[in-house]
C-alpha positions as CSV (number, residue, x, y, z in Angstrom):
1,M,74.3,132.8,98.3
2,K,77.7,131.2,98.9
3,N,80.5,132.2,96.8
4,T,81.4,129.4,94.3
5,Y,84.8,129.2,92.7
6,E,86.6,127.4,89.9
7,L,89.3,125.3,91.6
8,I,92.0,123.6,89.6
9,A,93.8,120.5,90.8
10,P,96.9,119.6,89.1
11,C,98.1,116.0,88.9
12,H,100.6,113.8,87.3
13,F,100.3,113.7,83.6
14,G,98.4,110.7,82.6
15,L,96.5,110.1,85.8
16,E,93.7,112.8,85.3
17,S,91.1,110.0,85.2
18,V,91.8,109.0,88.8
19,L,91.6,112.5,90.2
20,K,88.4,113.3,88.3
21,R,86.8,110.2,90.1
22,E,88.0,111.4,93.4
23,I,86.6,115.0,92.8
24,Y,83.2,113.4,91.7
25,D,83.2,111.2,94.9
26,L,83.6,114.3,97.0
27,G,80.6,115.5,95.4
28,Y,81.7,118.4,93.1
29,D,81.0,119.1,89.4
30,I,83.9,119.2,87.0
31,S,84.0,121.8,84.5
32,K,87.1,120.9,82.5
33,V,89.8,118.1,82.2
34,E,93.1,119.0,80.6
35,D,96.5,117.3,80.5
36,G,97.8,117.2,84.0
37,K,94.9,119.1,85.5
38,V,91.3,118.8,86.6
39,T,89.0,122.0,87.0
40,F,85.9,121.8,89.3
41,I,83.3,124.1,90.9
42,G,83.2,124.5,94.7
43,D,82.6,126.8,97.5
44,A,84.8,127.7,100.4
45,D,84.2,124.4,102.0
46,A,85.4,122.7,98.9
47,I,88.7,124.3,99.2
48,A,89.2,122.8,102.8
49,R,87.8,119.4,101.8
50,A,89.8,119.1,98.6
51,N,93.0,119.8,100.3
52,I,92.4,117.3,103.2
53,F,90.7,114.5,101.1
54,L,92.2,114.4,97.6
55,R,94.9,111.8,97.5
56,T,96.1,112.3,93.8
57,A,96.1,116.1,93.4
58,E,99.3,117.9,93.7
59,R,97.7,121.0,95.1
60,V,94.4,123.0,95.0
61,L,94.4,126.3,93.1
62,L,91.7,129.0,93.4
63,K,91.2,130.4,89.8
64,V,91.1,134.3,89.8
65,G,90.8,134.7,86.1
66,E,91.7,133.5,82.6
67,F,92.2,135.6,79.5
68,K,94.3,135.8,76.3
69,A,97.5,137.7,76.2
70,T,100.2,137.8,73.4
71,T,101.8,141.0,74.7
72,F,103.2,142.2,78.1
73,T,100.8,145.0,77.9
74,E,97.9,142.7,77.4
75,L,99.2,140.8,80.3
76,F,99.2,143.7,82.5
77,D,96.0,145.2,81.5
78,N,94.0,142.0,81.9
79,T,95.6,141.1,85.2
80,K,94.7,144.6,86.5
81,E,91.0,144.0,85.4
82,L,90.7,141.0,87.8
83,E,89.0,141.6,91.2
84,W,91.9,141.1,93.3
85,E,90.4,143.0,96.3
86,E,87.9,140.0,96.6
87,F,90.9,137.8,97.5
88,I,93.7,139.7,98.9
89,P,93.3,141.8,102.0
90,K,94.9,145.3,102.4
91,N,97.8,143.8,104.5
92,G,98.2,140.6,102.4
93,K,101.5,139.3,101.4
94,F,101.3,138.3,97.9
95,W,103.9,137.3,95.2
96,V,103.9,135.1,92.0
97,T,105.6,131.8,93.2
98,K,105.5,130.2,89.7
99,A,104.8,131.1,86.0
100,N,104.9,128.5,83.4
101,S,104.5,129.0,79.7
102,I,103.8,126.3,76.9
103,N,103.4,127.2,73.2
104,S,102.8,130.9,74.1
105,K,104.5,134.3,72.8
106,L,105.2,135.3,76.2
107,F,107.7,132.9,77.8
108,S,109.9,134.6,80.1
109,S,108.9,133.3,83.6
110,S,110.7,136.2,85.4
111,D,109.1,138.9,83.3
112,I,105.6,137.3,83.6
113,Q,106.2,137.1,87.5
114,S,107.1,140.7,87.7
115,I,104.4,142.1,85.4
116,V,101.5,140.1,87.0
117,K,102.8,141.4,90.5
118,K,103.1,145.0,89.4
119,A,99.5,144.7,87.8
120,I,98.0,143.5,91.1
121,V,99.6,146.2,93.1
122,E,98.3,149.0,90.8
123,R,94.8,147.4,91.1
124,L,95.0,147.3,94.9
125,K,96.5,150.7,95.3
126,V,93.3,152.3,93.7
127,K,91.0,149.9,95.7
128,Y,92.6,150.3,99.2
129,A,93.5,154.0,98.5
130,V,97.3,153.4,99.5
131,N,100.4,153.9,97.7
132,W,102.5,151.4,99.7
133,F,101.6,147.9,100.8
134,E,103.2,146.8,104.2
135,E,102.6,143.1,103.1
136,D,102.8,142.1,106.8
137,G,99.6,140.0,106.8
138,N,99.0,136.3,105.7
139,S,100.4,134.8,102.4
140,Y,98.6,134.7,99.1
141,P,101.0,132.9,96.8
142,I,99.9,133.4,93.2
143,R,100.6,130.9,90.2
144,V,100.4,131.8,86.6
145,S,100.1,129.5,83.6
146,L,100.2,130.2,80.0
147,M,99.1,127.7,77.5
148,K,98.8,128.7,73.7
149,D,98.5,132.4,74.8
150,V,95.8,131.8,77.4
151,V,96.8,133.0,80.7
152,T,95.3,131.3,84.0
153,I,95.9,133.1,87.1
154,S,95.3,131.5,90.5
155,L,95.9,131.5,94.2
156,D,97.6,128.5,95.6
157,T,95.5,127.3,98.5
158,S,97.8,124.4,99.5
159,G,101.4,125.8,100.1
160,D,103.7,122.7,100.2
161,S,102.6,120.2,97.5
162,L,99.9,117.8,98.6
163,H,102.3,114.8,98.3
164,K,103.8,116.0,101.5
165,R,101.6,114.3,103.9
166,G,103.8,114.5,106.7
167,Y,104.6,110.9,107.4
168,R,107.7,110.6,105.4
169,P,110.7,112.8,106.7
170,A,113.2,110.3,105.5
171,A,112.7,108.9,102.0
172,G,114.9,106.0,100.7
173,K,116.8,106.2,97.3
174,A,114.7,107.3,94.2
175,P,111.2,107.6,96.2
176,I,107.9,107.6,94.6
177,S,105.8,110.4,95.4
178,E,102.8,109.8,97.8
179,T,100.2,111.2,95.3
180,L,101.7,109.2,92.5
181,A,101.6,106.0,94.6
182,A,98.0,106.5,95.6
183,A,97.0,107.3,92.0
184,L,98.6,104.1,90.8
185,I,97.1,101.9,93.3
186,M,93.6,103.5,92.6
187,L,94.2,102.7,88.9
188,T,94.2,99.0,89.7
189,P,91.2,96.7,90.9
190,W,92.8,96.3,94.3
191,K,90.5,96.6,97.4
192,S,91.3,96.4,101.0
193,D,90.3,93.0,101.5
194,R,92.7,91.7,98.9
195,I,96.4,90.9,99.5
196,L,98.9,93.5,98.4
197,I,102.7,93.0,98.4
198,D,105.4,95.6,97.3
199,P,108.6,93.6,97.0
200,F,110.7,96.7,96.4
201,C,109.0,98.9,99.0
202,G,111.9,101.4,99.8
203,S,110.6,103.8,102.3
204,G,107.1,102.2,102.2
205,T,105.1,104.7,100.1
206,F,102.9,102.0,98.2
207,P,102.1,100.0,101.5
208,I,101.5,103.2,103.5
209,E,99.2,104.7,100.8
210,A,97.4,101.5,100.4
211,A,96.8,101.3,104.3
212,M,95.5,104.8,104.2
213,I,93.2,104.0,101.5
214,A,92.0,100.6,103.4
215,A,91.6,102.5,106.7
216,N,89.9,105.6,105.0
217,I,92.6,108.0,106.5
218,A,92.3,111.4,104.6
219,P,95.8,112.1,103.3
220,G,95.8,115.8,104.2
221,M,94.2,115.7,107.8
222,N,97.5,116.1,109.8
223,R,99.0,118.9,107.9
224,R,98.8,122.6,107.5
225,F,97.8,124.6,104.4
226,T,98.4,128.1,103.3
227,S,94.8,129.0,103.1
228,L,94.1,128.0,106.7
229,R,94.8,131.7,107.5
230,W,92.6,133.1,104.8
231,T,89.8,134.0,107.1
232,N,88.6,136.6,104.5
233,I,87.7,133.6,102.1
234,I,87.5,130.5,104.3
235,N,86.4,130.6,108.0
236,N,87.9,128.3,110.3
237,E,84.9,126.4,111.2
238,L,85.0,125.0,107.8
239,W,88.5,123.6,108.4
240,D,87.3,122.2,111.7
241,N,84.2,120.6,110.0
242,A,86.4,119.0,107.2
243,V,88.8,117.5,109.8
244,E,86.1,116.3,111.8
245,E,84.5,114.6,108.7
246,A,87.8,113.1,108.0
247,E,88.3,111.7,111.7
248,D,84.6,110.2,111.5
249,L,85.5,108.2,108.5
250,I,88.7,106.5,109.7
251,N,88.5,102.7,110.2
252,L,91.6,101.1,112.0
253,S,89.8,97.9,112.8
254,I,89.8,96.4,109.4
255,D,91.6,93.3,108.4
256,T,94.4,93.8,106.0
257,D,97.1,91.8,104.4
258,I,99.7,94.4,103.2
259,Q,103.3,93.6,102.9
260,G,106.5,95.6,102.1
261,F,109.8,94.0,101.3
262,D,113.1,95.4,100.4
263,I,116.7,93.9,100.4
264,D,117.9,96.8,102.6
265,E,117.3,96.3,106.4
266,N,118.0,100.2,106.9
267,V,115.3,101.1,104.5
268,I,112.8,98.7,106.0
269,K,113.5,100.7,109.5
270,I,112.5,103.9,107.9
271,A,109.5,102.3,106.2
272,R,108.4,101.2,109.6
273,S,108.9,104.5,111.2
274,N,106.9,106.2,108.3
275,A,104.1,103.8,108.7
276,A,104.0,104.7,112.2
277,N,103.9,108.3,111.5
278,A,101.0,107.7,109.1
279,G,99.2,105.8,111.9
280,V,99.0,102.5,109.7
281,E,102.0,100.4,111.3
282,D,99.5,97.7,112.7
283,L,98.1,97.4,109.0
284,I,101.3,96.6,107.3
285,H,103.9,93.8,107.6
286,F,107.5,95.0,106.7
287,Q,110.4,92.6,106.2
288,A,113.9,92.7,104.9
289,R,114.1,90.1,102.0
290,S,115.1,90.0,98.4
291,V,112.7,89.7,95.4
292,S,114.0,86.2,94.9
293,E,112.2,85.2,98.1
294,L,108.9,86.6,96.9
295,S,106.2,84.1,97.7
296,H,102.6,83.9,99.2
297,H,100.4,80.8,100.0
298,K,97.1,82.5,99.0
299,K,95.7,83.0,95.7
300,Y,94.4,86.3,93.8
301,G,96.8,88.8,95.4
302,F,98.2,91.9,94.1
303,I,101.7,93.1,93.5
304,I,102.2,96.9,93.0
305,T,105.8,98.1,92.9
306,N,108.3,100.6,91.8
307,P,111.4,98.4,91.0
308,P,114.9,100.1,90.6
309,Y,115.2,102.0,87.2
310,G,119.0,102.1,87.2
311,E,119.1,105.8,86.7
312,R,122.7,105.7,87.8
313,L,125.1,103.8,85.3
314,E,126.6,101.6,87.9
315,D,123.2,100.2,88.8
316,K,122.2,99.5,85.2
317,E,124.1,96.3,85.1
318,T,122.2,94.8,88.0
319,L,118.8,95.3,86.4
320,P,118.4,92.3,84.2
321,A,119.0,89.9,87.2
322,I,116.5,92.0,89.5
323,Y,113.7,91.9,86.8
324,S,114.4,88.2,85.8
325,A,114.0,87.2,89.5
326,F,111.0,89.3,90.0
327,G,109.4,87.8,86.8
328,K,110.4,84.2,87.9
329,Q,108.7,84.4,91.4
330,F,105.7,86.0,90.0
331,A,105.1,83.4,87.5
332,K,104.9,80.9,90.5
333,L,102.3,83.2,92.2
334,D,99.2,81.4,90.6
335,S,96.2,83.6,89.9
336,W,98.1,86.9,91.0
337,S,98.2,90.3,89.3
338,A,101.2,92.6,89.1
339,Y,101.5,96.2,88.5
340,M,104.9,98.0,88.1
341,I,106.0,101.4,87.3
342,T,109.6,101.8,85.7
343,S,111.4,103.8,83.2
344,Y,113.6,100.8,82.4
345,E,113.2,100.0,78.7
346,D,113.9,96.4,79.0
347,A,111.7,95.8,82.0
348,V,109.3,93.5,80.3
349,K,111.9,91.5,78.3
350,Y,113.6,90.5,81.6
351,F,110.3,90.1,83.5
352,G,109.4,87.4,80.8
353,R,105.8,88.0,80.3
354,K,104.1,90.4,77.8
355,A,102.1,93.2,79.7
356,D,98.4,93.2,79.4
357,K,98.2,96.9,79.6
358,N,100.8,99.9,79.5
359,R,100.3,103.3,80.5
360,K,102.7,106.1,79.9
361,I,103.1,108.4,82.8
362,Y,105.4,111.2,83.5
363,N,107.0,111.1,86.9
364,G,108.4,114.6,87.0
365,M,110.4,115.0,83.8
366,L,111.0,111.2,83.8
367,K,109.0,109.3,81.2
368,T,107.8,106.0,83.0
369,Y,105.5,103.1,82.1
370,F,102.9,101.6,84.3
371,Y,102.8,97.8,83.2
372,S,99.7,95.7,84.2
373,F,100.0,91.9,84.3
374,M,96.6,90.7,85.1
375,G,95.6,87.5,86.9
376,P,92.2,85.8,86.9
377,K,89.3,87.4,88.9
378,P,88.5,85.4,92.1
379,P,85.2,83.4,92.1
380,K,82.3,85.4,93.3
381,R,81.6,84.7,97.0
382,G,78.4,82.9,97.5
């Protein structure tokens, strides 16, 4: 019988539905959906496949245990009760990388971190009959989260956050993360046979993520993960199989019309180089042009974009003109749909059209809105 685990995939707050659909599509059962995370059931194979295939998860955590604790003694005792020897080998290097606490009696991150570490050491001392751990083996980073006094302790299988696909060494100003861009595209009805334009493309994240979706390129196939070295939990063959599965699914011969524009010529150069790193440079047309030149001769296209927010005071004054120009050009695009994420409060006012839908999304600590301006559906193809 294969070991099955509870795996937790954190995501951007407000985008749980997209991640849930992705996990179902990979073939796994979901046990719980909470704010900013989806928990699902899977075996060792699922750890490899989730890391390689999920576009909208921030990381994949392997849940070791969950319990209630309102005192540090309870935290210590309950952590010590968990079967750490099932996960961490005798020479494993382990530490608590992060502890966060919401609405809980225990809230000091540093105290939670040191007590959890101490409890694991005490457990493993007995199990491995040693008094001292060399910790010169592979890394097993641990994450602890407390929510209303319920403690969840997990191993971080990903390492670097999954938004680090590896194609974007240089990001432009105020970039949007790869996971957030993918999730927003997946929230829209856009499909790869439809036109997509990002008139504020910056370092190219929206067009690149769209092209990767269109060509079916798994986002994690060209990077490393912490759990690659956990041969006690996942054998290397499972990683090889997952990468092979990802390679078989790629289709670069598709026909796309994906375009990225930005007023800054240097940023466009970075976007082109990022697209080449991602292997999708032939699927995207990048060009330096201003939003006031936004146009297209075809109907039923999509605009998905992240316009300037004006986070810096000196940029604030330019925003009304930018959003007005954007709205004016969009109005000329008969039958198109537009989607924009922004934290600018007056975005819709200057855009000049009421949004059909508006979803609140947290981009880090920044509250942003994802506005949808829907065009008509194209006629069914006979």
